[in-house]
Backbone as a chain_set.jsonl record, in Angstrom:
{"seq": "MISFVRVDDRMIHGQTVTRWALEYPCDGIIAVNDAAATNPVLKAAYKSAAPDKKVFVWTFDHFKENAEKVLASASRYFLITKNPIDMKKSLLIMASSQVSI", "coords": {"N": [[-2.218, -20.087, -51.704], [-0.171, -19.845, -48.932], [0.725, -17.345, -46.666], [0.981, -16.426, -44.366], [1.619, -17.534, -41.326], [-0.302, -18.003, -38.389], [-0.075, -18.133, -34.412], [-2.675, -17.519, -32.215], [-5.091, -17.068, -29.521], [-7.037, -15.787, -29.767], [-7.46, -16.001, -32.535], [-9.064, -14.569, -34.903], [-8.764, -11.093, -35.626], [-9.379, -7.482, -34.476], [-6.652, -6.886, -34.771], [-5.23, -8.129, -36.718], [-6.363, -7.938, -38.933], [-6.157, -5.243, -38.965], [-2.932, -4.856, -38.748], [-2.136, -6.902, -39.019], [-2.269, -7.714, -41.387], [-1.868, -5.464, -43.175], [1.14, -5.35, -42.967], [1.552, -8.347, -44.284], [0.268, -8.45, -47.072], [-2.656, -10.101, -47.916], [-5.152, -11.768, -49.187], [-7.375, -13.27, -48.195], [-8.462, -15.019, -45.057], [-7.531, -17.976, -42.941], [-8.923, -19.819, -40.563], [-8.833, -22.057, -38.435], [-10.183, -24.252, -36.631], [-11.735, -27.117, -34.514], [-13.844, -26.196, -32.637], [-14.31, -23.667, -33.204], [-15.315, -23.433, -35.818], [-17.973, -25.386, -35.633], [-19.486, -24.19, -34.294], [-22.138, -21.541, -34.888], [-22.594, -18.871, -34.142], [-20.089, -18.073, -32.809], [-18.425, -18.773, -35.277], [-19.408, -16.98, -37.09], [-18.877, -13.995, -35.965], [-16.181, -14.15, -36.224], [-15.748, -13.929, -38.952], [-16.986, -11.983, -39.368], [-15.45, -10.015, -38.508], [-13.383, -9.668, -40.523], [-14.237, -7.583, -42.407], [-13.784, -7.197, -45.343], [-11.806, -9.483, -46.265], [-11.468, -12.219, -47.269], [-13.091, -14.38, -45.225], [-12.215, -18.023, -43.596], [-13.525, -20.13, -41.768], [-12.648, -23.009, -41.065], [-13.131, -26.979, -40.374], [-10.995, -29.389, -38.487], [-10.809, -31.587, -40.464], [-12.216, -30.327, -43.032], [-10.662, -28.657, -43.665], [-8.006, -29.936, -43.777], [-8.709, -31.596, -46.347], [-9.296, -29.706, -48.334], [-7.081, -28.37, -48.203], [-4.548, -29.12, -50.198], [-5.707, -27.512, -52.965], [-5.79, -24.794, -51.183], [-2.855, -23.974, -51.148], [-2.005, -24.215, -53.844], [-2.921, -22.306, -54.788], [-3.276, -18.953, -56.758], [-4.038, -17.199, -54.63], [-3.356, -15.376, -51.895], [-3.456, -16.466, -48.253], [-3.475, -16.216, -44.877], [-2.969, -18.29, -42.395], [-4.065, -19.039, -39.542], [-4.283, -20.629, -36.487], [-5.755, -21.45, -32.858], [-4.142, -22.148, -30.932], [-0.371, -24.06, -30.312], [-0.65, -26.81, -30.469], [-2.803, -27.003, -32.498], [-2.108, -25.938, -34.421], [0.103, -27.324, -35.459], [-1.05, -29.34, -35.803], [-2.008, -28.534, -38.514], [0.152, -27.976, -40.069], [1.346, -30.566, -40.2], [-1.082, -31.305, -42.333], [-0.369, -29.883, -44.359], [2.436, -30.613, -44.828], [1.744, -32.993, -45.655], [0.545, -32.918, -47.991], [0.315, -32.819, -52.102], [1.667, -30.445, -52.9], [4.08, -28.621, -52.731], [5.118, -26.975, -50.069]], "CA": [[-1.079, -19.903, -51.459], [-0.288, -19.534, -47.187], [1.312, -16.317, -47.041], [1.648, -16.062, -43.458], [0.606, -18.657, -40.487], [0.128, -17.151, -36.437], [-0.979, -18.612, -33.403], [-3.88, -16.526, -31.409], [-6.198, -18.06, -28.631], [-8.538, -14.827, -30.451], [-7.91, -16.285, -33.612], [-9.404, -13.345, -35.839], [-9.353, -9.724, -34.257], [-8.725, -6.054, -35.488], [-4.945, -6.829, -34.854], [-5.067, -9.26, -37.174], [-6.78, -7.642, -39.807], [-5.529, -4.147, -39.309], [-2.359, -4.721, -38.214], [-0.965, -7.838, -39.935], [-2.63, -8.048, -43.097], [-1.245, -4.457, -43.745], [2.403, -6.262, -42.79], [1.851, -9.531, -45.077], [-0.944, -8.523, -47.579], [-3.523, -10.939, -47.972], [-6.925, -12.357, -49.826], [-8.356, -14.173, -47.234], [-7.64, -15.487, -43.957], [-8.748, -19.543, -42.922], [-9.118, -20.322, -39.135], [-8.601, -23.918, -38.688], [-9.963, -24.958, -35.288], [-13.148, -27.663, -34.429], [-14.683, -25.719, -32.093], [-15.08, -22.273, -33.929], [-16.548, -24.019, -37.161], [-18.642, -25.859, -35.643], [-19.805, -23.053, -33.503], [-22.505, -20.456, -35.589], [-22.037, -17.49, -32.961], [-17.834, -18.291, -33.192], [-18.148, -18.791, -37.258], [-20.617, -15.479, -37.708], [-18.484, -13.424, -35.46], [-14.668, -14.552, -36.994], [-16.023, -13.929, -40.1], [-17.418, -10.154, -39.413], [-14.45, -9.424, -37.447], [-12.476, -8.496, -41.659], [-15.303, -7.824, -43.589], [-13.19, -7.028, -46.663], [-11.518, -10.649, -46.533], [-12.088, -13.285, -47.725], [-12.854, -15.206, -44.705], [-12.662, -19.292, -43.675], [-13.517, -21.082, -40.496], [-12.853, -24.934, -41.253], [-12.762, -27.899, -38.673], [-9.398, -29.82, -39.236], [-11.441, -32.605, -42.016], [-12.39, -29.103, -44.033], [-8.702, -28.228, -44.408], [-7.443, -31.189, -44.948], [-9.703, -32.152, -47.917], [-8.551, -28.535, -49.483], [-5.394, -28.004, -48.264], [-3.458, -28.43, -51.695], [-6.413, -26.687, -53.484], [-5.164, -23.704, -50.783], [-1.261, -24.363, -51.098], [-1.769, -24.19, -55.146], [-3.928, -20.846, -55.126], [-2.242, -17.997, -56.564], [-4.485, -16.574, -53.423], [-2.675, -14.871, -50.765], [-4.036, -16.411, -47.167], [-3.164, -16.477, -43.392], [-3.975, -19.471, -41.582], [-4.687, -18.868, -38.162], [-5.031, -21.354, -34.988], [-5.9, -21.157, -31.589], [-3.097, -22.762, -30.229], [0.549, -24.244, -30.882], [-0.675, -28.278, -31.042], [-3.365, -27.138, -33.436], [-0.924, -24.918, -35.645], [1.391, -28.09, -35.569], [-1.821, -30.323, -37.181], [-2.313, -27.757, -39.549], [1.45, -27.857, -40.369], [1.378, -31.782, -40.589], [-1.754, -31.627, -43.154], [-0.138, -28.848, -45.194], [3.714, -31.47, -45.023], [0.872, -34.342, -46.141], [-0.516, -32.552, -49.214], [0.926, -33.224, -52.594], [2.141, -29.741, -53.278], [5.377, -27.657, -52.225], [4.977, -25.783, -48.944]], "C": [[-1.039, -19.392, -49.801], [0.879, -18.361, -47.381], [2.141, -16.01, -45.814], [0.751, -17.138, -42.326], [0.661, -17.731, -38.874], [-1.155, -18.218, -35.861], [-1.232, -17.559, -32.091], [-4.621, -17.002, -30.93], [-7.656, -16.516, -29.196], [-8.707, -15.315, -32.302], [-8.579, -15.307, -34.527], [-10.087, -11.797, -35.381], [-8.822, -8.618, -34.908], [-7.487, -5.989, -35.26], [-4.732, -7.513, -35.928], [-5.166, -8.561, -38.896], [-6.578, -6.042, -40.084], [-4.117, -4.258, -39.461], [-0.967, -5.411, -39.121], [-1.23, -8.047, -41.741], [-2.495, -6.843, -43.935], [0.229, -5.158, -43.38], [2.785, -7.216, -43.965], [0.868, -9.463, -45.757], [-1.298, -9.934, -47.398], [-4.874, -11.187, -48.647], [-7.77, -12.7, -48.944], [-7.721, -14.272, -46.047], [-8.428, -17.111, -43.418], [-7.992, -19.559, -41.675], [-9.032, -21.909, -39.391], [-8.89, -23.986, -36.871], [-11.598, -25.262, -35.347], [-14.191, -26.935, -34.088], [-15.673, -24.253, -32.579], [-16.12, -22.975, -35.075], [-18.108, -24.809, -37.091], [-19.767, -24.923, -34.811], [-20.297, -21.883, -34.219], [-22.563, -18.977, -35.347], [-20.816, -16.928, -33.506], [-17.907, -17.726, -34.492], [-18.594, -17.153, -37.624], [-19.373, -14.349, -37.121], [-16.994, -13.198, -35.838], [-14.802, -13.599, -37.971], [-16.612, -12.045, -40.195], [-16.162, -9.118, -39.22], [-12.765, -9.078, -39.195], [-13.548, -8.501, -42.787], [-14.966, -7.386, -45.513], [-11.889, -7.656, -46.879], [-12.23, -11.474, -47.024], [-12.073, -14.117, -46.216], [-13.515, -17.397, -44.238], [-12.686, -19.777, -42.262], [-13.712, -22.226, -40.676], [-12.561, -25.549, -40.251], [-11.333, -28.631, -39.583], [-9.54, -30.763, -40.49], [-12.092, -31.49, -43.006], [-10.978, -28.724, -44.389], [-7.935, -29.016, -44.895], [-7.692, -32.008, -46.194], [-8.863, -30.714, -48.679], [-7.628, -27.799, -49.209], [-4.47, -27.717, -49.813], [-4.646, -27.623, -52.44], [-5.797, -25.141, -52.613], [-3.306, -23.515, -50.983], [-1.151, -23.743, -52.997], [-2.297, -23.107, -55.612], [-2.805, -20.106, -55.732], [-2.542, -16.544, -55.203], [-3.965, -16.305, -52.407], [-3.061, -15.436, -49.278], [-3.268, -16.568, -46.055], [-3.896, -17.823, -43.231], [-3.426, -19.713, -40.421], [-4.926, -19.658, -37.102], [-5.063, -21.062, -33.683], [-4.893, -21.446, -30.794], [-2.157, -23.643, -30.812], [-0.001, -26.048, -31.282], [-2.197, -27.884, -32.16], [-2.834, -26.509, -35.13], [0.091, -26.449, -36.348], [0.551, -29.419, -36.312], [-1.988, -29.793, -38.319], [-0.93, -28.071, -40.671], [1.53, -28.864, -41.562], [0.387, -31.899, -41.842], [-1.082, -31.172, -44.539], [0.906, -29.881, -45.7], [3.1, -32.118, -46.202], [0.392, -33.709, -47.736], [0.885, -32.567, -50.893], [1.45, -31.734, -53.412], [3.288, -29.017, -52.522], [4.818, -27.087, -51.605], [6.313, -24.647, -49.337]], "O": [[-1.878, -18.562, -49.45], [1.81, -18.505, -48.173], [3.297, -15.588, -45.785], [-0.433, -17.453, -42.444], [1.56, -16.998, -38.463], [-2.205, -18.729, -36.249], [-0.442, -17.024, -31.313], [-5.279, -17.685, -31.715], [-8.859, -16.487, -28.934], [-9.644, -15.09, -33.069], [-8.244, -15.951, -35.522], [-11.206, -11.442, -35.009], [-7.948, -8.699, -35.771], [-7.0, -4.897, -35.552], [-3.521, -7.444, -36.138], [-4.319, -8.658, -39.783], [-6.782, -5.57, -41.202], [-3.794, -3.681, -40.499], [0.135, -5.08, -39.559], [-0.616, -8.369, -42.758], [-2.826, -6.862, -45.12], [0.081, -6.079, -44.184], [3.854, -7.14, -44.571], [0.08, -10.349, -45.429], [-0.572, -10.796, -46.901], [-5.708, -10.346, -48.313], [-8.952, -12.362, -49.007], [-6.617, -13.766, -45.852], [-9.637, -17.327, -43.507], [-6.776, -19.383, -41.59], [-9.164, -22.625, -40.383], [-8.014, -23.811, -36.025], [-12.486, -24.532, -35.788], [-15.228, -26.834, -34.742], [-16.846, -23.898, -32.469], [-17.351, -22.992, -35.106], [-19.008, -24.877, -37.928], [-20.958, -25.222, -34.895], [-19.448, -21.014, -34.421], [-22.576, -18.089, -36.199], [-20.522, -15.962, -34.211], [-17.587, -16.586, -34.829], [-18.006, -16.389, -38.389], [-18.863, -13.759, -38.074], [-16.575, -12.043, -35.76], [-14.141, -12.56, -37.966], [-16.498, -11.224, -41.105], [-15.965, -7.961, -39.593], [-11.665, -8.548, -39.043], [-13.646, -9.235, -43.77], [-15.707, -7.334, -46.494], [-10.951, -7.056, -47.404], [-13.45, -11.466, -47.192], [-10.958, -14.567, -45.953], [-14.612, -17.915, -44.45], [-11.612, -19.744, -41.66], [-14.842, -22.687, -40.515], [-11.919, -25.089, -39.307], [-10.88, -28.485, -40.718], [-8.695, -30.806, -41.384], [-12.58, -32.05, -43.988], [-10.475, -28.568, -45.502], [-7.321, -29.02, -45.962], [-7.003, -32.828, -46.801], [-7.933, -30.84, -49.477], [-7.311, -26.755, -49.779], [-3.978, -26.709, -50.321], [-4.143, -26.5, -52.459], [-5.33, -24.302, -53.383], [-2.894, -22.375, -50.773], [-0.285, -22.932, -53.325], [-2.2, -22.856, -56.813], [-1.631, -20.362, -55.466], [-1.881, -15.55, -54.902], [-4.081, -17.264, -51.644], [-2.961, -14.379, -48.654], [-2.207, -17.153, -46.274], [-4.939, -18.274, -43.704], [-2.466, -20.46, -40.233], [-6.019, -19.388, -36.604], [-4.205, -20.248, -33.342], [-4.862, -20.783, -29.757], [-2.593, -24.223, -31.806], [0.299, -26.477, -32.396], [-2.609, -28.942, -32.636], [-3.114, -26.642, -36.322], [0.609, -26.51, -37.463], [1.057, -30.251, -37.066], [-2.136, -30.557, -39.272], [-1.068, -28.34, -41.864], [1.649, -28.73, -42.78], [0.888, -32.661, -42.669], [-1.16, -31.816, -45.585], [0.689, -30.273, -46.847], [3.512, -32.026, -47.358], [-0.193, -34.487, -48.489], [2.088, -32.362, -50.731], [1.647, -31.885, -54.618], [3.032, -28.984, -51.319], [3.874, -26.469, -52.097], [6.478, -23.63, -48.663]]}, "num_chains": 1, "name": "protein.A"}
């Protein structure tokens, strides 16, 4: 399930991990951004920002392929994008899935 959504141009950073994850407990973080997901250095940096959480840095295509599984999961995930347009695309992907949001 998606327990929290956030638009943040820094995506995964200390405030996300220390502040938001305490306010809204989560099992993992899903960052959706094509540029970050295809850049090994950025992907590694984002994953290392939250060492105690499952961290996924996905392209929109990968998120689309896995949206139903994420929404149906008992695990709680944050969904983070870099900008509002990317969030809109992510929310539309979730809305078109077979699982209720």
